C-alpha positions as CSV (number, residue, x, y, z in Angstrom):
1,X,18.9,26.2,7.9
2,X,20.4,23.9,5.7
3,X,18.4,20.9,7.1
4,X,15.3,22.7,7.1
5,X,16.4,23.4,3.2
6,X,16.3,19.4,2.5
7,X,13.2,19.5,4.2
8,X,11.5,21.4,3.1
9,X,12.3,20.3,-0.1
10,X,10.6,16.4,0.9
11,X,8.0,17.6,0.8
12,X,7.8,19.1,-2.3
13,X,8.6,16.5,-3.5
14,X,5.9,14.6,-2.0
15,X,3.5,16.3,-3.7
16,X,4.4,15.0,-6.8
17,X,2.4,11.1,-5.1
18,X,-0.8,12.9,-5.9
19,X,-0.4,12.3,-9.3
20,X,0.3,9.2,-9.5
21,X,-2.4,7.1,-10.0
22,X,-3.3,3.6,-9.4
23,X,-4.9,0.5,-10.8
24,X,-8.8,1.0,-8.8
25,X,-12.1,3.6,-8.8
26,X,-12.5,5.1,-5.0
27,X,-16.3,3.4,-4.9
28,X,-18.6,5.2,-6.1
29,X,-16.3,7.2,-8.3
30,X,-15.0,7.2,-12.2
31,X,-11.8,8.5,-10.9
32,X,-8.4,6.8,-10.1
33,X,-7.3,7.2,-6.2
34,X,-4.2,8.7,-6.2
35,X,-1.2,6.9,-3.7
36,X,-1.2,9.8,-1.4
37,X,-4.8,9.1,-1.0
38,X,-4.4,5.4,-0.9
39,X,-1.6,5.9,1.9
40,X,-4.1,8.0,4.1
41,X,-6.7,5.8,3.3
42,X,-3.8,2.9,5.1
43,X,-3.1,4.3,7.9
44,X,-6.5,4.9,8.6
45,X,-7.5,1.2,8.8
46,X,-4.4,0.8,11.3
47,X,-6.0,2.9,13.1
48,X,-9.1,1.6,12.9
49,X,-8.3,-2.2,13.2
50,X,-5.1,-2.9,15.0
51,X,-6.5,-3.1,18.1
52,X,-7.1,-6.5,16.6
53,X,-4.2,-7.3,15.7
54,X,-2.7,-10.2,16.3
55,X,0.2,-10.1,17.6
56,X,-0.1,-6.7,19.1
57,X,2.2,-3.7,16.8
58,X,3.2,-0.6,17.0
59,X,0.5,1.1,15.8
60,X,3.1,4.1,15.1
61,X,5.5,2.1,13.4
62,X,3.0,1.2,11.3
63,X,1.7,4.2,10.5
64,X,4.9,5.3,9.4
65,X,5.4,2.5,7.0
66,X,2.0,2.7,5.2
67,X,2.8,7.2,5.1
68,X,6.5,6.0,3.1
69,X,6.3,2.2,2.0
70,X,3.9,4.0,-1.9
71,X,6.8,7.5,-2.1
72,X,8.4,5.1,-4.3
73,X,6.0,5.5,-6.6
74,X,7.1,8.7,-7.8
75,X,9.7,8.1,-9.8
76,X,8.3,4.5,-9.9
77,X,5.0,3.9,-10.9
78,X,2.3,2.1,-9.7
79,X,1.6,-1.5,-10.4
80,X,-1.3,-3.8,-10.2
81,X,0.0,-5.9,-7.7
82,X,-1.6,-9.6,-9.1
83,X,1.7,-9.2,-12.0
84,X,4.3,-10.4,-11.0
85,X,6.7,-9.8,-14.4
86,X,6.2,-6.0,-13.4
87,X,6.2,-6.1,-9.8
88,X,9.7,-7.4,-10.1
89,X,10.3,-5.1,-12.8
90,X,9.4,-2.3,-10.2
91,X,11.1,-2.9,-7.3
92,X,14.7,-2.2,-9.3
93,X,13.1,0.8,-9.6
94,X,11.3,1.3,-6.3
95,X,14.8,0.1,-4.4
96,X,17.0,3.6,-6.6
97,X,13.8,6.1,-5.9
98,X,13.9,5.1,-2.3
99,X,17.9,6.4,-2.6
100,X,17.0,9.0,-4.2
101,X,13.6,10.4,-2.4
102,X,15.2,9.6,0.9
103,X,18.0,11.2,-0.3
104,X,16.8,14.8,-0.6
105,X,15.8,14.5,3.7
106,X,19.0,14.9,6.4
107,X,21.3,12.1,7.1
108,X,19.5,11.7,10.2
109,X,15.6,11.4,8.9
110,X,17.0,10.0,5.3
111,X,18.9,6.6,7.3
112,X,15.1,5.8,9.1
113,X,12.9,6.5,6.6
114,X,15.5,3.5,4.1
115,X,15.4,1.3,6.7
116,X,11.0,1.6,7.2
117,X,11.7,1.7,3.9
118,X,13.1,-1.8,3.3
119,X,11.7,-2.9,7.3
120,X,7.9,-2.9,5.3
121,X,10.0,-4.3,1.9
122,X,10.5,-7.7,3.6
123,X,8.4,-8.1,5.2
124,X,9.2,-10.9,8.6
125,X,8.4,-8.2,11.1
126,X,5.7,-8.1,13.1
127,X,4.6,-4.4,12.1
128,X,5.7,-5.1,8.6
129,X,3.0,-8.5,8.2
130,X,0.3,-6.0,10.0
131,X,0.9,-3.2,7.5
132,X,1.4,-5.1,4.4
133,X,-2.5,-6.9,4.4
134,X,-3.6,-4.0,5.4
135,X,-2.3,-2.4,2.1
136,X,-3.5,-5.0,0.7
137,X,-7.7,-4.4,2.2
138,X,-8.0,-0.9,0.7
139,X,-7.7,-2.3,-2.7
140,X,-9.9,-5.3,-1.9
141,X,-12.9,-3.8,-1.3
142,X,-12.9,-0.3,-3.4
143,X,-13.5,-4.1,-6.4
144,X,-16.1,-5.9,-4.2
145,X,-18.0,-2.4,-3.8
146,X,-16.8,-1.5,-7.9
147,X,-18.5,-4.3,-9.1
148,X,-14.3,-5.5,-9.6
149,X,-13.8,-3.4,-12.2
150,X,-10.2,-3.4,-11.4
151,X,-9.9,-7.0,-11.7
152,X,-12.0,-7.3,-14.5
153,X,-10.6,-4.5,-16.6
154,X,-6.8,-6.3,-16.4
155,X,-8.9,-9.7,-16.3
156,X,-7.8,-10.7,-12.9
157,X,-9.2,-14.3,-11.4
158,X,-11.4,-15.1,-8.2
159,X,-8.1,-17.5,-7.1
160,X,-5.4,-14.6,-7.7
161,X,-7.0,-12.7,-6.0
162,X,-7.8,-14.9,-2.3
163,X,-4.2,-15.8,-3.3
164,X,-3.2,-12.9,-3.4
165,X,-4.8,-11.7,-0.1
166,X,-4.4,-14.1,2.2
167,X,-2.0,-12.3,3.9
168,X,-5.4,-10.3,5.7
169,X,-5.9,-13.1,7.4
170,X,-3.1,-13.1,9.2
171,X,-3.6,-9.7,9.9
172,X,-7.1,-10.4,10.9
173,X,-9.4,-13.3,10.8
174,X,-12.6,-12.1,11.4
175,X,-12.0,-9.4,8.3
176,X,-10.5,-11.9,6.0
177,X,-13.9,-14.0,6.3
178,X,-15.9,-11.2,5.8
179,X,-13.6,-10.6,2.7
180,X,-13.8,-14.5,1.8
181,X,-17.6,-13.9,1.9
182,X,-17.4,-10.8,-0.3
183,X,-15.4,-11.9,-2.5
184,X,-17.3,-15.4,-3.0
185,X,-21.0,-14.5,-3.2
186,X,-19.9,-10.8,-6.1
187,X,-21.5,-11.5,-9.3
188,X,-18.9,-10.0,-11.6
189,X,-17.8,-13.8,-11.2
190,X,-19.5,-15.2,-12.5
């Protein structure tokens, strides 16, 4: 029963992810997206785009990464991916958050989830490279279709967007070509 109570406490802790607001707005909406919505959305992208991954990836493992990687934002908050200084500071908070939040679980799940979270953060395996690239797709598409909302609000340049998101190219070259064309044709950069 003790393990079940730990699992329930972890599940209830995840409710807090719904209150973590990101910097982008869902397409056509005035409110900001929350991190729980983002996690669901990137999992859907994995399911849709994984067949195009080269090299092939373990889809179930990538989905686990996508569901786990932002849980640390419960404690650390969301940081704009283009803010390198804030990202570095947030990473230290995220490490502590991973220990606290995953530490709510029974030991075997705690170890599994921390290992998956670390694998995502390290970005070395095929699965983590693919996951990191897919994680970038949704905010880019949201911004393209929301007149550059978070980019304009944060003075992000086209060059920054291209440089930070080029990892999409390795995960899905055809998608990257489409995104680059949309970015360069977007009127909000002019």
